N, C-alpha and C positions, 0 to 999 in steps of 0.2 A: 504494500500500500504506500503510495507516494504522498508527499505533502501537497496540499492544495489551498487555494484561497476561497473562502466563502464570500459570495458576492457582497460587497459593501464593507467587508471587514478589514481590508488592507492586505498588503503583501506579507507573506511569511518570512520571518527573519530567523535564520539558522546560522550559528557560528560556534567555533570552539577555539580555545587557545590552550596549547600544551606549554606549561611553564618550563623554561630552560634556565632560569636564573632566579634570584631572590628579590629582584626589583619589583616595584608596583607596576601593574599593567592595566589597560582598559581595552574594551572591545572596539571602540570607535574614538577617533580624535576630534571629529566634528559632531555637532549636536545631531542626535537621532532619537526621536521620541518613539518609544515602544509601549505596547499594551499587552496584557495577559502574559507576562514574562515568567518563564520557568528556567531556573539556573540549576544545573546539576554538577556536582563536584565529584570527580573520580580520581583514583590513584593516590591522593594524599590530601590532607586538610588544607583549606585556603582561608585567608583573612580578607574580608571585604570592608570597604569604607569609601572615603572621598579622597581628593588629591592631597589632603593634609595628613590623614591617618587611616590605616587599614587595621581595625581592631576587632571587627565582628567575625567570630570564628564560625566556619561551616565545615563540619566533619566530612570525612570521605564517605561517599555513597549517599550524601544528603542532598536535599533540594532547598532552594530559596526562591520565593515567589514575590512578584510585584504586580500591582494592577496597572501601573503606568510609571514610566521613568525615562529621563534622558539618559540613555545608556552610556554616553560619553562622560557622565559625572560619576560613574561607578568604577572604582579601582579595586584591584585584588592582587594578592601576592601569596607566596607559600607561607603556610603557618609555621613550618619548621625549616630552618636554613638547610639548603641542599637536598630537600625532599620535595620533588616536583609533582604537582598535581595537574589535572586537566579540568578546565571549566567549559561546560557546554551551555549554550543558551538557545531557547526556542521562544519566539514571541511573534507579535503582529506589529508591523510598521504602521504608525498612525499618520 
């Protein structure tokens, strides 16, 4: 079964980032408003936050959800130095 767009709901946004270092990252560098966001963390725990601090922990195999967010404002990094996780995101572009 493939991903599809329900008429009137917007384009499906699917992305993933495999961490390769311990620096803070984000999915988009330019403003992109998303709705109905599901973020899945695999491989290793990740810390989420904004550009100033990433302190909200999400454990491995856990999900984080938002109803709407500018995805460029969400930063994340490895929770443990040298232990790389992967962050998957599925959402609808607004």
